N, C-alpha and C positions, 0 to 999 in steps of 0.2 A: 720612701724605700730606696735603698742603695743596691744597685745591680751587682751581681756576682762578679762581673767583669771588672768593675771599679774596685771591688773588694780585693781581688787577686792582684791587681796592678798596684794598689796601695801597699799590700803586705810585702810584695816584692821589693818595694822601696824602703822597707824597714831598715835596711843597711845604711840609709842616710843618717840614722841616729848614731852611727859609729859603733865601735867595738865596746864590749864590757858592760852591756846593759845588765842590771840585776833585777830579777823578778821572783816573786813569791806566789805560788799557786796552792791554795788551800782547798782540800777536797779533790785533789787531782790524780788519785790512783784509779779513777774510772770516769766515764761520762764526759761531760762538757769540759770540766777542768783538765782532764787528760788530753782531749782533742786540742784544746787551746794551747796548752803547754807545749805539745809537740809541734804545733804550727809556729809558735814563738821561737823555739829552738831552731827549727828548720830555716827560718827567715832572718834571724839575727846573726850578728858577727860576734863570735866568742862570748856568748852570754853566760851569766852565772845564774842558775835557776835552783830554787828550793821548792820541793814538792812535799806537802804535808798531808798525811792521811793515816789510815790504820792498817793497810794491807801491804806488808813487806814484799810478798811475792809479786804483786802487781807493780809495785814501785821498781823492783829489780828489772822486770820486763820493760817498763817504760824507759828506764835509764838506758838500757841496751839499745832500744829503738832510737832514742835521742842521740846516742853516741854514733850510731850508724848515719843518722841524718846530718849531723854536724860534729865532726871530730874535734873541733876547737871549742865546743861548748862544754860547760861543766854543770852537771845536774846532781843534786844531793837530796836524799830523802830524809825527812824528819818524821818519825813515827809519833803520832799523838792522837788522843781522843779529844777533839776540841769542843765536845758538848760540855766540857768543864772549863771554866775561865782560868783556873789555875794552870791547866795545860796550855791554853793560849799564851798566858804570861811566860811560861817556861820556853815555848817555841820562840817567842819574840826576843827574849833575853839571849837565846842561843844565836839567833840571826844577828842581833846587835853586836855580839862579840866578834862576829866574822866580817860584818859589812859596815861601812861608814855611810853608805847611801842606798836607797832602794828606789828603783824607777817604776816598778809596777807591783801592786797587790791585786791578785785576781782570785775571787772567792766563790766557790760553788758548793760548799759543804751542806749536807742535809741528808735526811732519810725519809722513808715512807713506811709507816706501820699503822696497825689498827689499835694500838694501845691508847688508853686515855692519857691523862696528864702523868708524865713519867719524870718525877722530880728528882733532881740530883741532890747531893749533900750541900750544894750551894744554894738550894732553894729555888732553882730554875727548872722549868720543864726542858727536857733535853732537845726536843724538836725546836722549841723557841730559841734555845741557846744556839743551835746549829744555824737556823735560818736568820737569826737576827743578832743576839747578844754577842756571840763569838766574833761575828763579822765586824761589828762596831768596836769590839775590844782590840782586834788586830789593827784596825785603822788607828785607833787612839794611841795604842802602844807604839806603833811604828811611824807616827807622824814626824818625829825628829829625823828619821832616815829619809822619809819622803821630802821633807823640807830641804835637807842637805842636797838631795838630788836636783832641786831647782837651782842650786848655786853651783852645781858641778856640770860641765859639759856632758851631754847635750841639753842640760837643764830640763829634762823630760821627767814628769812625775804624775802617776795615775793610780787611782783606786777604782776597781770594778767589782760590783756584787751582782751575781746572776741568780735571780729567783723568779720574778714574775711581774716586772714593772707594769704599772697601770691596771693590774688585775686584783688589787686589794679590796678590802671592805671598810666600812665605817668603823672608827675606833671607839672602844669603850674607854674613855680617858680616866674613869674611876677604877679600871682594872686592866691596865695596859699589859701586864704580864700574865693575865688570865688566871690568876691564882684562884679565883672563885667561879669563873664562868668558862672554863676550858672545854673546847671540843676541837677535833682535828681540823674542821673547816674554819673555825674562828682563829685557830693558830695560824693557818696558812694566810687567811685574809689580813689579820693583824700584822704579821711580820712583813708581808709584801708592802702594805701601806707605810709601815714604819721605815722600811728601807727606802721607799720613795722620798719620804720627807727628810730623811737624814742626808740624802745627797745634797739638798739645798743647804741644810744647816752646816755641813762640813765645808761646802764650796764658799759660803759666805765668810767663814772664819779663816780659810786657807786659800787665798786668791791665786797662788802660784801652782796649785795642784788641781787636776781634773778629777771629779768624782762622778761615777755613773752607776745606775742601777738598770740592768738589762733583762729583758724577757728571754727565755731560752728557746722558745719555739717547741714544736713537737719532735723531740729527739729520743731515740732509743738509748736508754742508759740502764745502769744496774740499780736504780733508785729503789726498786721494789724488793730488794734482796732480803729485807727484814719482815716482809709480809708472810702470813701463813701459806702453806703449800698450795691450798686451793686458790688463794688470791694471786699468788705468783703465776699459777697456771692460767688463770683468767686473764692476767696482764699479758702473758705471752700470746694468748689467742687474740686479744685486742690489738697488740702490736702487729700481728700478722694481717689483721683486717685493715688497719690504717696505714700500713707500710707506704702506699703511694703518696700519703699526705705528710710523712715524716721527713725530717731534715737529716741528711747523711752526716757521718762523722767528719769527713773532710770539709764539707760546707759549714758545718757548725763551728769547727775550729777556726776556719778562715774568717767567718763573719764576726765571731767574738774577738778574734785578734784585731780585726779592723776597728771594731768599736773601742778596743783597748789602746789603740795606737794612732788612729787617724787624726789629722789636723783639723777635721771638721768638728771636733769636740775639744776645743782648747780650754785651758784654765781662764778664769776671768781676767787675770793680769799676768800673762806670760812674761818671762824675762825679756826686757827690751833689748833688741838687737840680736836675739837668739831665736831664729825661725823654728828650730827643732824643739823649742820649749812647748810649742803648740802641738807637736806630734809630727807624723809623716806628712809631708807636703800634700795637700789635697788635690784631687783631679779638678781641673778648671770647670768641669761641667756641674759640679755640686758646690753648694754654699755651706758656710759655717752654720751649725745647727742651733736652733732655739733651745735654750736651757729650760729647766723646770720652773724657774721663776717667771718665764715669759720673755726674757731678754736674750737676744742672740749672743752666743758665746759666753754665757754667764758662769761656766765652770761646773755646773751641776746638771746632769742629764738623766732623764728617764726615757729609756729606749725600747723599741720593739726589737724582735729578733732579727729584723732586716735593717736595723740602724736608723729607723725613723723615730719621730717623737711620739711618746705616749704619755697620757696624763689622766689618771682617774678623775671622775667628775667631782669628787669632793676635795681633791688636793688643793686647787687654788683657794678655795674657801678656808681650808685648814691653815694654809700658810698665812692668809690675810688675818685670820682670827687668832693666830698665835699657837695653834695646836702643835705645829712642828717644834716650837720651842718647848712646849710641854713634854713632847716625846724626847727631846734632847735632855731636858732636866731629869726626866724619869730614868733615862739610860745611864746618866752619870751617877745618879743616886743608887741604882742597882750595882754599878761597878764598885762604889764605895762600900755598900753593904756586903758584897761578896768578898771584897778584900779583907774586911774585918772578920768575916766568918773563917776565911782561910788562915788568917793570922792567928786566930784563937785556936784553930785546929792544928796549927803548925804545918800547914799545907802550902807554904810559900816556897816556890821552887826557883 
């Protein structure tokens, strides 16, 4: 666990990375993404920030708040429904036209509803697409910009997915996309475990970039907005009861920003001679974190909401037995299949 005092001190040193950091926050028109984006803008020097979401009014409010917090920052909203990979591709192309490098991808997109499998025209359940496929697609599409960031001062490059690290379930490798065995709980469990495994897979392939999957903690968000009225009411009552146990907005944003930028979560091979490539210089009282593979500083991290290491019981065995590579291959095959569907439908944007 990392103390809140250490978190705040580290975030205040984000300026060490210099001006002009470029960051993408997906799902940031509410909740954890919003809180973290605002913390980033507040602490960075002249950052350029892209917020992706569906709510234009919320985005306008957030942009105004960011302008007040940092008049030298630039925040731009890109409206998109990223439950469809064609929309993910469109957003990535738009960013690639504007930026040569990207220092941070921070993803929190998702929803909560009581519908069963809600399949899009791309053949993917929309909840699974938000929790998993869209996140991996953003990373895959934007790897060239993340790689360029490692070659450009401050040589800092990160990807963070916030879902529920360490809280996943066993995978049905014969039905990873739950085409035949879908339930809401299986969707949540599968996508969490797959996010965990892909941190290692990406980190092994991209040694100059840090990849993290973080747990959110108990945070009040607007995640229940798509539930029926009775369920939304019950959720509000539950939040009232557990308020003493929840994490506040400011603390949530601060802790997630710490995990996205601290030097205790370095890439496995940071640029030699560039200290900032590992992130914000860490407090001397804490050590570099053990990665998901079991090695210290391996570039792929599964983290609790307080910044410590978490690892589901089955994950080491999955990595040893090649299940993580099975998940990787499945994901790339899904991307290829969806690309073909969209090409045939003329839905390439």
